[in-house]
C-alpha positions as CSV (number, residue, x, y, z in Angstrom):
1,M,6.6,-22.1,43.6
2,E,9.6,-21.1,41.6
3,S,8.2,-23.0,38.6
4,V,4.9,-21.0,38.9
5,K,6.7,-17.7,39.1
6,Y,8.8,-18.7,36.1
7,N,5.7,-19.6,34.0
8,L,3.9,-16.4,35.0
9,K,6.9,-14.4,34.0
10,R,7.1,-16.1,30.7
11,A,3.3,-15.6,30.2
12,W,3.7,-11.9,31.0
13,R,6.5,-11.5,28.5
14,Y,4.4,-13.2,25.8
15,V,1.4,-10.9,26.5
16,F,3.6,-7.8,26.7
17,T,5.2,-8.6,23.4
18,L,1.8,-9.2,21.8
19,L,0.5,-5.9,23.2
20,R,3.5,-4.1,22.0
21,W,3.0,-5.4,18.5
22,V,-0.7,-4.3,18.7
23,V,0.5,-0.7,19.4
24,V,3.3,-0.8,16.7
25,A,0.9,-2.3,14.1
26,A,-1.8,0.3,15.0
27,V,0.6,3.2,14.5
28,T,1.9,1.7,11.3
29,G,-1.5,1.0,9.9
30,G,-2.7,4.4,10.9
31,I,0.1,6.2,9.1
32,G,-0.1,3.8,6.2
33,G,-3.9,4.3,5.9
34,V,-3.6,8.1,5.7
35,V,-0.6,8.0,3.3
36,G,-2.3,5.3,1.2
37,A,-5.6,7.2,1.0
38,A,-3.7,10.4,0.0
39,F,-1.8,8.5,-2.6
40,H,-5.0,6.9,-3.9
41,L,-6.7,10.3,-4.2
42,S,-3.7,11.8,-5.8
43,V,-3.5,9.1,-8.5
44,E,-7.3,9.4,-9.1
45,K,-7.1,13.2,-9.5
46,V,-4.2,13.2,-11.9
47,T,-5.8,10.4,-13.9
48,A,-9.0,12.5,-14.3
49,L,-6.9,15.5,-15.2
50,R,-5.0,13.6,-17.9
51,E,-8.2,12.2,-19.3
52,A,-9.7,15.7,-19.5
53,N,-6.5,17.1,-21.1
54,N,-5.1,14.7,-23.7
55,W,-2.2,17.0,-24.4
56,L,-0.6,16.0,-21.1
57,I,0.8,12.8,-22.7
58,F,3.2,15.1,-24.7
59,L,4.9,15.7,-21.3
60,L,5.9,12.1,-21.0
61,P,9.6,12.7,-21.8
62,V,9.6,15.6,-19.4
63,G,8.0,13.5,-16.7
64,G,10.7,10.8,-17.2
65,L,13.4,13.4,-16.8
66,L,11.9,14.7,-13.6
67,I,11.7,11.2,-12.1
68,A,15.3,10.4,-13.1
69,G,16.4,13.7,-11.6
70,M,14.7,13.1,-8.3
71,Y,16.2,9.6,-7.9
72,K,19.6,10.9,-8.9
73,L,19.5,13.7,-6.3
74,A,18.4,11.2,-3.6
75,R,21.1,8.7,-4.8
76,L,18.5,6.0,-5.0
77,E,18.6,5.3,-8.7
78,S,18.3,1.5,-8.3
79,A,15.9,1.5,-5.4
80,G,12.6,-0.2,-5.9
81,T,10.3,-2.9,-4.5
82,D,13.3,-5.3,-4.4
83,V,14.9,-3.0,-1.8
84,V,11.9,-3.6,0.5
85,I,11.9,-7.3,0.0
86,D,15.7,-7.5,0.7
87,A,15.2,-5.4,3.9
88,V,12.9,-8.1,5.3
89,R,15.7,-10.7,5.0
90,S,18.8,-8.7,5.7
91,K,20.3,-6.1,8.0
92,H,19.6,-3.3,5.4
93,S,16.8,-0.9,6.2
94,V,14.4,0.8,3.8
95,P,15.4,4.4,3.3
96,I,12.8,6.9,4.4
97,L,13.3,9.0,1.2
98,L,11.9,6.1,-0.8
99,A,8.4,7.0,0.4
100,P,8.2,10.5,-1.0
101,L,10.1,9.6,-4.1
102,I,7.8,6.7,-5.1
103,F,4.7,8.8,-4.2
104,V,5.6,11.8,-6.3
105,S,7.2,9.8,-9.2
106,T,4.1,7.5,-9.5
107,V,1.8,10.5,-9.6
108,I,3.9,12.0,-12.4
109,T,3.8,8.7,-14.3
110,H,0.0,8.6,-14.1
111,L,-0.4,12.3,-14.9
112,C,1.6,12.0,-18.1
113,G,0.0,8.7,-19.2
114,G,2.6,6.0,-18.3
115,S,1.2,2.5,-18.1
116,A,1.6,1.5,-14.4
117,G,-0.3,0.5,-11.3
118,R,-0.1,1.4,-7.7
119,E,1.0,-1.6,-5.7
120,G,4.7,-1.0,-6.4
121,A,4.2,2.3,-4.7
122,A,2.2,0.6,-2.0
123,L,4.9,-1.8,-1.1
124,Q,7.6,0.8,-1.2
125,L,5.6,3.4,0.7
126,G,4.6,0.8,3.2
127,G,8.0,-0.6,3.7
128,S,9.5,2.9,4.2
129,I,6.8,3.8,6.6
130,G,7.1,0.6,8.6
131,A,10.9,1.0,8.8
132,Q,10.5,4.5,10.1
133,V,8.0,3.4,12.7
134,G,10.4,0.7,13.8
135,R,13.1,3.4,14.3
136,W,10.7,5.4,16.4
137,F,10.0,2.4,18.6
138,R,13.7,1.4,18.6
139,L,13.0,-2.1,17.4
140,D,15.8,-4.6,17.0
141,E,16.9,-6.1,13.7
142,K,14.4,-9.0,13.6
143,D,11.5,-6.8,14.7
144,M,12.4,-4.3,12.0
145,H,11.7,-7.1,9.5
146,L,8.2,-7.6,10.9
147,V,7.3,-3.9,11.0
148,T,8.4,-3.5,7.4
149,L,5.8,-6.2,6.6
150,C,3.3,-4.3,8.6
151,G,3.8,-1.2,6.5
152,M,3.5,-3.2,3.3
153,S,0.2,-4.8,4.3
154,G,-1.2,-1.5,5.6
155,V,-0.7,0.6,2.5
156,F,-1.6,-2.3,0.1
157,S,-4.9,-2.7,2.1
158,A,-5.6,1.1,1.9
159,L,-5.1,1.2,-1.8
160,F,-7.1,-1.8,-2.9
161,G,-9.5,-2.3,0.0
162,T,-8.4,-5.9,0.4
163,P,-7.1,-6.3,4.0
164,L,-7.0,-10.1,4.0
165,T,-5.1,-10.3,0.7
166,A,-2.8,-7.5,1.9
167,T,-2.0,-9.4,5.1
168,V,-1.3,-12.8,3.4
169,F,0.6,-11.2,0.5
170,A,3.1,-9.4,2.7
171,L,3.7,-12.6,4.6
172,E,4.0,-14.8,1.6
173,V,5.8,-12.8,-1.1
174,I,9.2,-12.5,0.6
175,S,10.2,-16.1,0.6
176,V,8.0,-18.6,-1.4
177,G,7.5,-21.7,0.7
178,V,8.0,-20.0,4.0
179,V,5.2,-17.9,5.7
180,Y,6.2,-15.5,8.4
181,Y,3.6,-16.6,10.9
182,S,4.9,-14.3,13.6
183,G,3.6,-11.4,11.4
184,I,0.0,-12.5,11.2
185,V,-1.3,-10.4,14.1
186,P,0.7,-7.2,13.4
187,C,0.1,-7.4,9.6
188,L,-3.6,-8.0,10.0
189,I,-4.0,-5.2,12.5
190,S,-2.1,-2.8,10.3
191,A,-4.2,-3.9,7.2
192,L,-7.5,-3.6,9.0
193,I,-6.7,-0.1,10.5
194,A,-5.5,1.1,7.1
195,Y,-8.6,-0.3,5.4
196,G,-10.8,1.5,7.9
197,I,-9.0,4.8,7.4
198,S,-9.5,4.4,3.6
199,L,-13.2,4.0,4.1
200,L,-13.2,7.2,6.2
201,F,-11.8,8.9,3.1
202,H,-14.8,7.4,1.1
203,L,-12.5,5.4,-1.0
204,E,-14.4,2.5,-2.6
205,P,-12.6,-0.9,-2.3
206,V,-11.9,-2.7,-5.5
207,R,-14.8,-5.1,-6.1
208,F,-16.2,-6.8,-9.3
209,S,-19.4,-8.5,-10.0
210,V,-19.0,-11.7,-12.0
211,G,-22.0,-12.8,-14.0
212,A,-22.6,-16.4,-14.9
213,I,-20.5,-19.0,-13.0
214,P,-20.6,-22.5,-14.5
215,S,-21.9,-25.3,-12.4
216,Y,-19.2,-27.6,-11.0
217,S,-18.4,-30.4,-13.4
218,W,-15.2,-32.2,-14.5
219,Q,-15.7,-30.6,-17.9
220,S,-15.8,-27.1,-16.4
221,V,-12.8,-27.8,-14.2
222,G,-10.9,-29.0,-17.2
223,K,-11.6,-25.8,-19.1
224,V,-10.5,-23.7,-16.0
225,V,-7.3,-25.7,-15.7
226,A,-6.6,-25.1,-19.4
227,L,-7.1,-21.4,-18.9
228,A,-4.9,-21.4,-15.8
229,A,-2.1,-23.2,-17.8
230,A,-2.3,-20.6,-20.5
231,C,-2.1,-17.8,-18.0
232,A,0.9,-19.5,-16.3
233,A,2.7,-19.4,-19.7
234,L,1.6,-15.8,-20.2
235,S,3.0,-14.9,-16.7
236,I,6.4,-16.3,-17.7
237,G,6.3,-14.3,-20.9
238,F,5.3,-11.1,-19.1
239,C,8.0,-11.5,-16.5
240,L,10.6,-12.1,-19.2
241,L,9.4,-9.1,-21.2
242,M,9.6,-6.9,-18.2
243,T,13.1,-8.1,-17.3
244,F,14.6,-8.0,-20.8
245,T,13.1,-4.5,-21.5
246,H,14.6,-3.2,-18.2
247,K,18.0,-4.8,-18.8
248,G,18.1,-3.9,-22.5
249,A,17.2,-0.3,-21.7
250,E,20.0,0.0,-19.1
251,K,22.5,-1.6,-21.4
252,L,21.8,0.4,-24.5
253,L,21.1,3.7,-22.7
254,K,23.4,3.9,-19.6
255,N,22.5,7.5,-18.9
256,P,19.3,7.5,-16.8
257,F,18.1,10.8,-18.2
258,L,18.5,9.7,-21.8
259,R,16.8,6.4,-20.9
260,A,13.9,8.2,-19.3
261,A,13.5,10.6,-22.2
262,V,13.6,7.9,-24.8
263,G,11.1,5.8,-22.8
264,G,8.8,8.7,-22.5
265,T,9.0,9.3,-26.3
266,L,8.3,5.6,-27.0
267,I,5.2,5.6,-24.8
268,L,4.1,8.9,-26.4
269,L,4.4,7.3,-29.9
270,L,2.5,4.2,-28.8
271,S,-0.2,6.4,-27.4
272,L,-0.6,8.3,-30.7
273,I,-0.8,5.0,-32.6
274,F,-3.2,3.1,-30.4
275,P,-6.2,4.1,-28.3
276,R,-5.6,5.8,-24.9
277,D,-7.0,2.8,-23.2
278,Y,-3.5,1.5,-22.4
279,N,-2.3,4.6,-20.6
280,G,-2.5,4.7,-16.8
281,A,-3.8,1.7,-14.8
282,G,-6.6,0.7,-17.2
283,M,-9.3,-0.1,-14.6
284,P,-12.2,0.7,-17.0
285,L,-11.0,-2.0,-19.4
286,I,-10.7,-4.5,-16.5
287,E,-14.3,-3.8,-15.7
288,Q,-15.3,-4.2,-19.3
289,A,-13.5,-7.5,-19.6
290,I,-15.2,-8.9,-16.4
291,G,-18.4,-7.6,-18.0
292,G,-17.7,-10.0,-20.9
293,S,-16.1,-7.7,-23.5
294,A,-12.4,-7.3,-24.5
295,L,-10.4,-6.8,-27.7
296,P,-8.3,-10.0,-28.5
297,C,-5.1,-8.0,-28.7
298,A,-5.7,-5.8,-25.6
299,F,-3.5,-7.9,-23.3
300,L,-0.5,-7.8,-25.8
301,L,-0.7,-4.0,-26.1
302,K,-0.9,-3.6,-22.3
303,M,2.1,-5.8,-21.9
304,L,4.0,-3.6,-24.4
305,F,3.0,-0.3,-22.8
306,T,3.8,-1.5,-19.3
307,A,7.2,-3.0,-20.2
308,V,8.3,0.2,-21.8
309,T,7.0,2.4,-19.0
310,I,8.6,0.5,-16.1
311,G,11.6,-0.7,-18.0
312,F,12.7,2.8,-19.0
313,G,12.5,4.3,-15.5
314,F,8.9,5.4,-14.9
315,K,7.5,4.4,-11.5
316,G,4.3,2.7,-10.3
317,G,3.7,-1.0,-10.2
318,E,3.0,-4.0,-12.3
319,I,0.1,-5.6,-10.4
320,V,-2.8,-3.5,-11.8
321,P,-1.4,-3.9,-15.4
322,T,-1.3,-7.6,-14.5
323,F,-5.0,-7.5,-13.6
324,F,-5.6,-5.8,-17.0
325,I,-3.6,-8.4,-18.9
326,G,-5.1,-11.4,-17.1
327,A,-8.7,-10.1,-17.4
328,T,-8.5,-9.3,-21.1
329,F,-6.6,-12.5,-21.9
330,G,-9.0,-14.6,-19.8
331,C,-12.1,-12.9,-21.4
332,T,-10.9,-13.8,-24.9
333,L,-9.5,-17.3,-24.3
334,G,-12.2,-18.2,-21.8
335,G,-14.9,-17.5,-24.4
336,L,-13.0,-19.7,-26.9
337,L,-12.9,-22.5,-24.3
338,G,-16.6,-22.4,-23.8
339,L,-16.5,-20.5,-20.5
340,P,-18.6,-17.4,-19.8
341,S,-16.4,-14.5,-21.0
342,G,-16.8,-12.5,-17.8
343,F,-16.0,-15.5,-15.6
344,G,-13.0,-16.3,-17.9
345,A,-11.8,-12.7,-17.3
346,A,-12.0,-13.2,-13.5
347,I,-10.1,-16.5,-13.7
348,G,-7.5,-14.9,-15.9
349,L,-7.0,-12.0,-13.5
350,V,-6.4,-14.2,-10.5
351,S,-4.4,-16.8,-12.4
352,L,-2.0,-14.2,-13.9
353,F,-1.6,-12.5,-10.5
354,C,-0.7,-15.8,-8.9
355,G,1.8,-16.6,-11.7
356,V,3.8,-13.4,-11.5
357,V,4.0,-13.1,-7.7
358,N,4.2,-16.8,-6.7
359,C,1.7,-16.3,-3.9
360,P,-1.1,-18.9,-4.2
361,I,-2.7,-18.4,-0.8
362,A,-2.8,-14.6,-1.2
363,S,-4.3,-15.2,-4.7
364,V,-7.2,-17.3,-3.3
365,F,-7.9,-14.5,-0.8
366,L,-7.8,-12.0,-3.6
367,S,-10.4,-13.9,-5.5
368,I,-12.7,-13.9,-2.5
369,E,-12.3,-10.2,-1.8
370,L,-12.6,-9.1,-5.4
371,F,-15.3,-11.6,-6.7
372,G,-16.9,-13.2,-3.6
373,I,-17.1,-16.9,-2.8
374,G,-19.4,-18.0,-5.6
375,G,-16.6,-19.6,-7.7
376,L,-14.1,-20.3,-4.8
377,L,-13.4,-23.9,-5.8
378,Y,-12.6,-22.8,-9.4
379,F,-10.3,-20.1,-8.1
380,A,-8.5,-22.4,-5.8
381,V,-7.9,-24.9,-8.6
382,V,-6.6,-22.0,-10.8
383,C,-4.2,-20.7,-8.2
384,A,-2.8,-24.2,-7.6
385,F,-2.1,-24.9,-11.3
386,S,-0.9,-21.4,-12.1
387,F,1.5,-21.5,-9.2
388,A,2.8,-24.9,-10.2
389,L,3.2,-24.2,-13.9
390,S,4.6,-20.6,-13.8
391,G,8.1,-22.0,-13.0
392,Y,10.7,-20.0,-11.0
393,F,9.9,-16.7,-12.6
394,G,8.5,-13.6,-10.9
395,L,8.2,-9.8,-11.0
396,Y,10.5,-9.3,-8.1
397,S,14.1,-10.5,-8.6
398,S,14.8,-10.3,-4.8
399,Q,12.0,-12.8,-4.1
400,K,13.3,-16.1,-2.8
401,I,11.9,-19.5,-3.9
402,I,12.7,-21.5,-0.8
403,Y,11.2,-24.9,-1.8
404,S,10.8,-26.5,-5.1
405,K,7.4,-26.3,-6.8
406,T,7.5,-29.9,-8.0
407,R,8.8,-31.9,-5.1
408,A,9.7,-31.6,-1.4
409,E,13.1,-30.1,-1.9
410,Y,14.9,-27.1,-0.4
411,I,16.3,-25.0,-3.2
412,N,16.6,-21.4,-1.9
413,I,17.0,-19.5,-5.1
414,N,16.1,-16.1,-6.3
415,T,13.6,-15.8,-9.1
416,W,15.2,-15.8,-12.6
417,K,18.1,-18.1,-11.5
418,E,18.4,-21.5,-13.0
419,I,18.3,-24.5,-10.7
420,E,21.6,-26.4,-10.8
């Protein structure tokens, strides 16, 4: 009898914990969905405003000064996505001020024409929202880690319309080689609710139509692997460029206001020299590349614009620029390898994403949600090879590589660090 009571008590605790997480995740996803939708609409509006008023790019130095001033006043000059990643593994919490700061500063970046995406804001907005919800529910330290992941998956899902990718990405990106399985239910609930709210705001999820997909053959697989290997090498180059630009700017221009003003001026000069296709997120050119058309140098220019934008203090994210770089590079090289150019663009997009974030499972889900299941086996092969060949580099310096990519060995290093 005592054994039965004990087991019933354990079962009730388990059910109660699960129900509590359903409530916490629902609240987190609800708030994340509303905030994510508002952020999405804000970025869309200011992008349309900038495209209708080309003179706004001349405000780039002023926009940089405003962003630097806000972060200085909030005493969060060094805060970014790495703060959110750190919070999942440590006792530190995500500051609530990070949410309005990244919201407003990303909108300013897009209004003035900086080359940035939205997911950096999604992770920081989501992490900040999740941490605040955790405080409301008085969660303990370990549960605060999970609710932070809930927030990340919720806002990411609302912005891109990819709930499965958002769920797996939040669980996978923190520590490569270790998946936080305890977060599957809360992160999925948060992502689905946030996605549903984004649909209520009539926000179209990001979807692309790939034309011709080659029939499966060893020859086609070989071409896809060659493209994945090239994208893995490009991912290393992009990560190094982003890091060296950021560190170089901080070293040469220690004053954040001067750094922001110089960065804004550099982006302005680049915008006057080259077409305006490289300002903002660049979604139209991603669609063109997947349609089979891209300039051979487009990926290099986007890398340059993005490195200067983020490296000199503007805010946003690197993932949509990564989509741009991967799609345009894949379109060009895929055609040279004998693959359909549009299919090469899709392969390049997924492959480069996988290389820079070190998340192969999330990358496979991304390919399904963006392009459907038609070329799933190709995308799975691409993610495997891109992950293996991209080394121990990544966009997020706080990301941990727990296990070696080449053998069953525990290494536990941050990205960028050499293995002894």
